[in-house]
C-alpha positions in Angstrom: 78.0 195.6 174.1 74.5 195.7 175.6 72.1 192.9 174.8 69.2 195.3 174.0 70.7 197.8 171.6 69.1 199.7 168.8 70.8 201.7 166.4 70.5 205.0 164.4 69.0 203.2 161.4 66.0 201.9 163.4 65.4 204.9 165.5 65.4 207.4 162.5 62.6 205.3 160.8 59.5 206.1 162.7 57.5 203.3 160.8 59.6 200.9 162.4 60.7 202.5 165.6 57.1 203.2 166.8 56.2 199.5 167.1 58.8 199.1 170.0 57.9 200.1 173.4 59.6 200.4 176.7 58.2 199.8 180.2 59.2 200.7 183.7 57.2 199.8 186.8 57.3 200.6 190.4 55.8 197.5 192.1 52.9 199.7 193.4 50.8 199.7 190.2 52.3 202.4 188.5 54.4 202.5 185.3 56.2 204.8 182.8 55.6 203.8 179.1 56.1 204.9 175.6 57.7 204.0 172.2 61.5 203.8 172.3 61.8 207.1 170.6 59.8 208.7 173.3 56.7 209.3 171.0 53.4 208.3 172.9 51.4 205.8 170.6 48.6 204.9 173.3 46.4 206.6 175.5 47.9 204.4 178.1 51.5 205.8 177.6 53.0 208.3 179.7 56.0 209.3 181.9 54.1 209.0 185.1 51.1 207.0 185.2 49.8 205.9 188.8 46.9 204.3 190.4 44.5 206.9 192.2 42.0 204.4 193.6 39.7 207.1 195.1 39.1 208.4 191.5 38.6 205.1 189.7 40.0 201.3 189.5 42.3 202.4 186.7 45.6 204.2 186.5 45.8 207.9 185.6 48.2 209.6 183.4 49.9 212.7 185.1 52.8 213.7 183.3 52.4 212.7 179.5 56.0 213.6 178.4 59.0 215.9 178.9 60.0 217.6 175.7 63.7 218.5 175.9 65.2 221.2 173.7 69.1 221.5 173.4 70.2 225.2 172.8 73.6 226.0 171.6 74.5 229.3 170.0 70.8 230.4 170.6 69.8 227.8 168.2 67.2 225.4 169.6 67.0 221.6 168.7 63.8 220.0 170.1 64.5 216.1 170.5 61.1 215.3 171.2 58.6 213.3 168.9 54.8 213.8 168.9 52.5 212.8 166.1 49.5 215.2 165.5 46.1 215.0 163.5 46.7 214.2 159.8 49.8 211.9 160.2 52.2 214.7 160.9 55.2 214.4 163.2 56.6 217.5 164.9 58.9 217.8 166.0 61.1 214.7 164.6 63.7 214.4 167.3 64.5 210.8 166.6 66.6 212.0 163.9 69.3 212.9 166.5 69.0 209.8 168.3 72.4 207.6 167.6 71.5 204.7 170.0 69.0 203.2 172.3 70.3 200.8 175.0 68.4 198.9 177.5 70.7 197.4 180.1 70.1 198.4 183.8 68.3 201.5 182.8 67.1 202.5 179.5 69.4 205.2 177.9 69.1 207.0 174.8 72.1 208.9 173.2 71.6 212.1 171.0 73.9 213.9 168.9 72.9 217.6 167.9 75.9 219.4 166.1 78.8 219.2 168.3 76.7 218.1 171.4 76.5 214.3 172.5 74.0 213.8 175.4 72.7 210.8 177.2 69.2 210.4 178.8 68.8 207.7 181.3 65.4 206.8 182.6 64.2 204.9 185.7 61.2 204.2 188.0 61.9 204.3 191.7 60.7 201.0 193.4 57.8 201.4 196.0 57.2 205.0 195.1 55.5 206.9 192.7 58.5 208.6 191.5 60.6 208.6 188.1 63.9 210.0 187.7 65.6 211.2 184.3 69.4 211.7 184.2 71.0 213.9 181.6 74.5 213.7 180.8 76.7 215.7 178.7 79.3 213.6 177.0 80.4 216.2 174.5 80.2 219.8 173.8 82.2 222.5 172.1 80.3 225.5 173.6 78.0 226.6 176.4 74.9 224.2 176.3 71.3 225.2 177.7 68.4 223.1 178.0 64.8 223.6 177.9 62.1 221.2 179.4 58.5 221.4 178.5 56.2 219.0 180.6 52.9 217.9 178.8 50.3 217.3 181.6 47.2 215.0 181.1 45.7 214.4 184.5 43.1 211.9 183.4 42.2 208.2 183.6 44.0 205.8 181.2 40.9 204.7 179.4 40.0 208.4 178.6 41.3 211.4 176.7 41.6 215.0 177.9 40.6 217.9 175.8 41.2 221.7 176.0 38.9 222.9 178.7 38.6 226.0 181.0 38.0 223.8 184.2 41.7 223.2 184.9 43.7 224.9 187.7 46.7 226.8 186.2 48.1 227.7 189.6 51.5 226.5 190.5 53.8 226.7 193.4 57.4 227.0 193.5 59.1 224.2 195.4 63.1 223.7 195.6 64.4 223.0 192.2 61.1 223.0 190.5 57.0 223.5 191.0 54.2 221.7 192.2 50.9 221.7 190.3 47.6 219.9 189.8 45.2 220.5 187.1 42.1 219.3 188.8 41.1 219.6 192.6 40.4 216.0 192.9 44.0 214.8 191.9 47.0 214.8 194.1 49.9 217.3 193.5 52.5 216.5 191.2 56.0 217.6 191.9 58.6 218.4 189.1 62.3 219.1 190.3 65.8 219.4 189.1 69.2 219.2 190.6 70.5 222.0 188.4 71.6 225.1 190.4 70.5 227.5 187.9 67.0 226.0 187.1 64.3 228.4 186.3 60.6 227.9 185.4 59.0 230.3 182.7 55.1 230.2 183.1 53.8 230.1 179.6 50.4 228.1 179.7 48.9 226.7 176.6 47.3 223.7 175.3 49.2 221.2 172.6 45.9 220.2 170.6 45.3 217.1 168.4 48.1 214.8 169.6 47.5 211.4 167.8 47.9 208.1 169.3 48.8 205.6 166.6 47.7 202.3 168.4 44.6 203.7 169.4 43.7 204.7 165.7 44.6 201.1 164.7 42.4 199.6 167.6 39.4 201.9 166.3 39.2 204.1 169.4 39.3 207.6 169.8 42.8 208.7 169.3 43.2 212.6 169.5 44.1 214.5 172.7 44.8 217.9 173.8 47.7 218.3 176.5 48.4 221.1 178.7 51.8 222.7 179.1 52.1 225.1 181.9 55.3 226.6 180.6 59.2 225.4 180.6 62.1 224.9 182.5 65.8 226.2 181.5 69.1 225.3 183.1 72.6 225.1 181.8 74.5 221.7 181.9 78.1 220.9 181.8 80.3 217.9 181.1 80.6 215.6 184.0 77.9 217.2 186.0 74.6 215.5 185.0 71.1 217.0 185.5 68.4 215.0 187.2 64.8 215.5 186.8 62.1 213.7 189.0 58.4 213.7 188.9 56.5 212.3 191.6 53.5 212.7 194.2 55.9 213.9 197.0 58.4 216.7 197.2 62.0 215.6 197.6 65.1 217.3 198.2 67.1 217.6 194.7 70.2 217.1 196.4 69.3 213.3 197.1 68.3 212.5 193.5 71.9 211.5 192.6 72.2 208.8 195.6 68.7 207.8 194.9 69.3 207.1 191.4 72.5 205.3 192.1 70.9 203.1 194.7 67.8 202.1 192.5 70.2 201.2 189.7 72.2 198.9 192.0 69.0 197.0 192.8 68.3 196.2 189.2 68.8 193.0 187.3 71.1 193.9 184.4 69.4 192.6 181.2 72.4 190.7 179.7 70.8 187.8 178.1 67.1 186.4 177.4 66.8 184.7 180.8 67.6 188.0 182.7 65.4 189.9 180.7 62.5 187.7 181.5 63.5 187.8 185.1 63.6 191.5 185.0 60.2 191.6 183.4 58.6 189.1 186.1 59.6 191.8 188.7 57.6 194.6 186.9 54.4 192.4 187.7 54.9 192.3 191.2 52.4 194.5 192.9 52.5 195.7 196.6 49.4 197.8 197.4 50.3 197.6 201.1 53.3 197.0 203.2 52.0 193.2 203.9 50.0 192.5 200.7 51.4 191.2 197.3 49.8 190.1 194.0 51.0 189.7 190.3 49.3 191.9 187.7 48.3 190.3 184.7 50.1 192.7 182.4 50.8 196.0 181.1 49.7 198.6 180.4 46.1 197.9 181.2 45.6 194.6 183.4 44.9 194.7 187.0 45.4 191.6 189.1 43.3 188.6 187.9 43.3 185.3 189.8 44.0 182.8 186.9 46.6 184.8 185.4 48.3 185.3 188.7 48.4 181.6 189.7 49.6 180.5 186.5 52.6 182.9 186.2 53.3 182.6 190.0 55.8 179.7 189.9 57.9 181.4 187.1 57.8 184.9 188.1 58.7 184.2 191.8 60.2 180.7 192.5 62.3 180.3 189.4 63.1 183.9 189.2 65.1 183.6 192.6 62.4 185.5 194.5 60.6 182.7 196.8 60.0 185.6 199.5 57.7 187.2 196.7 56.0 183.9 196.3 55.2 183.4 200.0 54.0 186.9 200.2 51.6 186.6 197.5 50.4 183.2 198.7 49.8 184.5 202.0 47.8 187.5 200.8 45.7 185.1 198.4 45.0 182.1 200.5 42.9 184.1 203.1 41.0 185.4 199.9 40.4 181.8 198.6 38.9 181.0 202.2 36.8 184.0 201.9 35.5 182.8 198.5 35.0 179.3 200.0 33.2 180.9 202.9 31.0 183.1 200.7 32.5 186.3 202.4 33.4 189.4 200.8 36.3 189.6 198.5 38.8 192.5 197.9 38.5 194.4 194.7 42.3 194.1 194.4 41.8 190.6 192.7 39.5 189.5 190.0 37.8 186.2 188.7 38.5 184.3 192.0 35.1 182.5 191.4 35.9 180.8 187.9 35.6 177.1 188.2 39.1 176.4 187.6 40.7 178.7 190.1 40.8 176.1 193.1 42.6 173.4 190.9 44.9 176.1 189.7 45.9 176.8 193.2 46.6 173.1 194.0 48.8 173.1 190.9 50.9 176.1 192.3 51.3 174.4 195.5 52.4 171.1 193.7 54.8 173.5 191.6 56.3 174.7 195.1 56.8 171.4 196.4 58.8 170.3 193.1 60.8 173.5 193.7 61.4 172.9 197.4 60.1 169.6 199.2 56.8 167.9 199.9 57.0 168.4 203.7 57.4 172.2 203.5 54.5 172.4 200.9 52.3 170.2 203.2 53.3 172.4 206.5 52.5 175.8 204.7 49.9 175.2 202.3 48.5 171.7 202.8 45.4 172.6 204.9 44.3 175.2 202.2 44.6 172.4 199.5 42.8 169.9 201.4 39.9 172.4 202.3 39.8 173.6 198.6 39.7 169.8 197.4 36.8 169.3 200.1 34.9 172.3 198.9 34.9 170.7 195.3 33.8 167.4 196.6 31.0 168.6 198.7 29.5 170.1 195.4 29.4 173.7 197.2 31.2 175.5 194.2 28.4 177.6 192.4 29.6 176.9 188.9 31.1 173.4 189.1 29.7 169.9 190.3 31.0 166.4 190.6 28.9 164.3 188.5 28.6 160.5 189.1 31.4 159.8 186.7 34.1 161.6 189.0 34.6 164.6 186.6 33.7 168.2 187.1 30.8 169.6 185.1 30.3 173.3 184.6 27.1 175.1 183.6 27.3 178.6 182.4 24.9 181.5 181.8 26.8 182.5 178.7 29.6 184.4 180.0 33.2 183.1 179.9 34.5 181.0 182.8 38.0 179.8 181.7 41.0 181.5 180.4 39.5 182.0 177.0 37.4 184.9 178.1 36.6 186.9 175.1 33.3 188.0 175.1 30.7 189.9 172.8 27.6 191.7 174.4 28.9 189.9 177.7 28.7 186.4 176.1 31.5 184.2 175.5 32.9 184.2 172.0 33.9 180.4 172.8 31.0 179.0 175.0 33.0 176.3 176.8 30.9 174.5 179.3 30.0 171.1 180.5 32.9 169.0 180.6 36.0 171.2 180.0 39.3 169.4 179.2 42.0 171.5 181.2 39.7 171.9 184.1 39.2 168.2 184.4 42.9 167.5 183.8 43.6 169.9 186.7 41.0 168.2 188.8 42.4 164.7 188.3 45.8 166.2 188.9 44.7 167.8 192.1 43.1 164.6 193.3 46.3 162.7 192.9 48.5 165.4 194.3 46.1 165.5 197.5 46.5 161.7 198.0 50.4 162.3 197.8 50.3 165.3 200.2 48.0 163.4 202.6 48.3 159.5 202.1 45.7 159.1 204.8 43.2 160.8 202.4 43.4 157.7 200.2 40.2 155.9 201.4 38.3 159.3 200.6 40.0 160.5 197.2 41.5 157.3 195.8 38.2 156.1 194.4 37.2 159.5 193.1 40.7 159.8 191.4 40.5 156.5 189.8 37.0 157.1 188.6 38.0 160.6 187.2 40.8 159.0 185.3 38.5 156.4 183.6 35.8 158.9 182.7 38.5 161.5 181.2 39.3 159.1 178.6 36.0 158.1 177.8 34.6 161.7 177.4 37.7 163.5 176.0 39.4 161.1 173.8 38.4 160.4 170.2 38.7 158.2 167.5 41.3 160.8 165.8 43.5 160.4 168.8 43.1 164.1 170.0 40.9 165.4 172.9 37.6 167.2 172.8 38.0 170.8 174.3 34.6 170.7 175.9 31.5 168.2 176.0 28.3 169.0 177.1 25.7 166.3 177.8 23.0 165.6 175.4 24.6 168.0 172.7 26.6 167.7 169.7 30.3 167.0 169.9 32.3 170.2 168.9 35.3 168.8 167.1 37.3 172.0 166.9 40.9 171.3 167.5 42.2 173.6 170.6 45.5 173.8 172.6 43.6 173.0 176.2 44.2 169.3 175.6 47.9 169.9 176.0 47.5 169.8 180.0 46.1 166.4 180.0 50.0 165.6 179.1 51.8 168.1 180.7 50.5 167.9 184.3 52.5 165.7 186.7 49.6 163.2 187.0 47.9 162.6 183.5 44.7 160.8 183.2 46.2 159.4 179.6 48.3 156.5 179.1 51.7 157.0 177.4 50.5 156.1 174.0 47.7 158.4 174.1 50.0 161.3 175.5 52.1 161.1 172.5 49.2 160.9 170.2 47.9 164.2 171.8 51.4 165.8 171.7 51.7 164.9 167.9 48.4 166.5 167.2 49.2 169.7 169.1 52.6 169.8 167.4 51.2 169.3 163.9 48.1 171.6 164.1 48.7 174.3 166.7 52.3 174.9 167.2 53.9 178.0 165.6 57.1 180.0 166.7 55.1 182.4 168.8 53.2 179.8 170.9 50.2 177.5 170.4 47.2 178.6 168.2 44.1 178.9 169.8 42.4 177.0 167.2 43.7 174.6 164.2 43.6 176.4 160.7 41.7 173.1 159.7 38.8 173.8 162.3 35.7 176.0 161.3 35.9 179.7 162.4 39.8 179.8 162.4 40.9 183.5 162.2 44.6 183.8 161.8 44.9 187.5 161.9 43.4 189.8 164.7 41.0 192.2 162.9 41.3 196.0 163.7 38.0 196.4 165.6 37.3 195.4 169.0 34.6 193.0 167.6 36.9 191.4 165.4 39.7 191.1 167.8 37.3 189.3 170.3 36.4 186.9 167.5 40.0 186.3 166.9 41.8 186.0 170.2 40.6 182.4 170.9 40.0 181.4 167.3 43.4 181.0 165.9 45.5 183.7 167.7 48.8 182.3 169.3 49.6 182.2 173.0 53.1 182.2 174.3 51.9 181.1 177.7 50.9 177.7 176.4 54.8 177.1 175.6 55.2 176.2 179.2 52.8 173.3 179.3 53.8 172.3 175.7 57.6 172.2 176.7 56.8 170.0 179.7 54.8 167.7 177.6 57.3 167.3 174.9 60.3 166.7 177.4 57.9 164.3 179.5 57.0 162.2 176.4 60.4 162.4 174.6 63.0 162.6 177.4 66.4 163.8 176.2 65.6 163.3 172.7 63.4 166.2 173.0 65.9 168.6 174.4 67.1 169.9 170.8 63.6 170.6 169.7 62.6 172.5 172.8 66.0 174.4 172.7 65.1 175.7 169.3 61.7 176.7 170.0 62.8 178.8 172.9 65.7 180.2 171.0 63.2 181.4 168.3 61.1 183.0 171.1 64.3 184.9 172.3 63.9 187.3 169.5 60.5 188.6 171.0 62.7 190.6 173.8 64.0 192.6 171.2 60.6 193.5 169.5 57.4 195.2 170.7 57.8 195.3 174.5 61.5 195.5 175.0 62.8 193.0 177.3 59.5 191.2 177.8 56.8 189.0 176.1 53.7 190.1 174.5 50.1 188.7 175.5 49.3 187.1 172.1 50.4 187.0 168.4 48.5 186.5 165.2 48.2 182.8 164.3 49.3 183.5 160.6 52.7 185.0 159.3 54.3 187.3 160.2 52.9 186.5 163.6 52.4 190.1 164.7 52.3 191.0 168.3 48.9 191.9 169.9 47.5 192.8 173.0 49.3 193.8 176.2 53.1 194.5 175.4 54.1 192.6 178.7 52.0 189.7 179.9 52.7 187.8 183.4 51.4 184.3 181.9 53.8 184.7 178.8 56.9 185.6 181.0 56.2 183.3 183.7 55.6 180.1 181.7 58.5 180.9 179.4 60.8 181.1 182.4 59.3 177.8 183.6 60.0 176.3 180.2 63.4 177.7 180.4 64.0 175.9 183.8 62.5 172.5 182.4 64.8 172.6 179.5 67.9 173.3 182.0 66.8 170.3 184.3 66.7 168.1 181.3 70.2 169.2 180.1 71.5 168.5 183.8 70.1 165.2 183.7 70.9 164.1 180.0 74.0 162.1 180.9 72.4 160.2 183.5 69.5 159.5 181.2 67.2 160.8 183.8 64.0 162.5 182.6 63.4 165.0 185.3 59.8 165.9 184.1 58.4 162.5 184.9 58.1 162.7 188.5 55.1 160.7 189.2 54.6 157.2 187.9 
């Protein structure tokens, strides 16, 4: 039985099934995404969504959907699902679904009268091509298929409407047609393997298709899609029909071999960890044969520096893909030098200038050293670590400076400069500046790691590290035994309880004493821990918002004032095991088991960006988020390591004393 399986009861209930989304990516920035019943609920949804950088930095929806009608005895049964203006669903093909399975591919099984048919869906790696496989499992009479492609040819952040500017022309190709609605777009090839495939031109617009999620988010949500006509063919048992849509023509006779080869490369989603490992691959982005990045999430995020660094250990090293780690670091390290040297940065990566990026880079190399060995880390990345730390030490960074007490101080113009990046009118919702707690925890950790990496630097960095450690406690630790989130010179203290203090406990080198670490951990557990992550603000703090509001304005206010973030589980689990040793194993195991249900909800097989801070903890934001996936993979790894060493009474998390 498949680990991710959804039965007829769920699929027949649109109120419920439309909340579940499936995602496929190709590692080149393109994706295929929809609800599990095939009804698009976002403007970002589509069967083939690809980057076209010469048009815009966003992806573009080319093929929105492909309606299938099963015909027996001249009776048509349209098994698609669309929502139209006025809460009207037509057709309601979900009533024919018997089950939806996600294992190696996603597959949907339909029963229409005497016909049982399975539809499998995959996205080819490293090419802009989807393949759908239709297999007739049962039929008592001749069965015909009719396919109607719904075309958009638009930016994912826009919607298209009926217009007279489209190019209705198409050209026949082997097994199908090629077309493009606008001259600035590439050709779209749609091809089948069926020998008797026929295309009937019947151009028209399907108007007022509604996108549920856009309506909920307060955006424009009605779209018109162009249908150029339809394809027809017959299908027989034991002879599947393959459909492909791509930017290049293919010989349809190659589709079966290509499909089977792609299936053989997939990670079966047989349990929680394998789902996350599969999801981690989906963030991998290779825009060229040599470059590599991690995208921040789907369906709308690009490559963001901090997100990439935080998720990198979990999504590469701990997902059995060290070669991916090295490709990404070999791509990103020169960009880090470009920033240090004030040279041009590629638009592929964003936020490289934020003040914490350099110390997150050092943390990544520290994680690499823990995964492998210190000598290899020094040989491959030691020089970059040293140069980055020297860049900070010389106070060249435009946003962060070392003050006499040894800590980093950040001055902002009002825009967000940390991971808490929500903003209204280009101003940070949470105006974090001055001494920022996780930045300085990372700074102290980086100073100590540099001394470990290069003992000969003790004279230069040793006194600075000791000064920073002493000042950290003086600046951040308060009389209630938790840490201030940020402190500004000559300004009133902000007593809000936020989760960023957990990094002062979790990092391999902590500026806190063991009793202080325990107190901070207890405070975070009591005030911020919920089943979906750590809240971004305690309910007892002023301004707490436990539910993300419907409008963009209210969402921005909520993201970092109460919403829960799963990615913080990585640092939390590390802290708990570090402080409690083997006594913390069962507690962390319960937390992660509780998180496992998320791969069966929302984004199937992956973890969402954030959740409401109050019950029922509704999923929000991106349906698949790299930091959530990467840090939960790392938490699972830490738990496994703790279990391995339980009998020997070794705490694997405490590596530096």
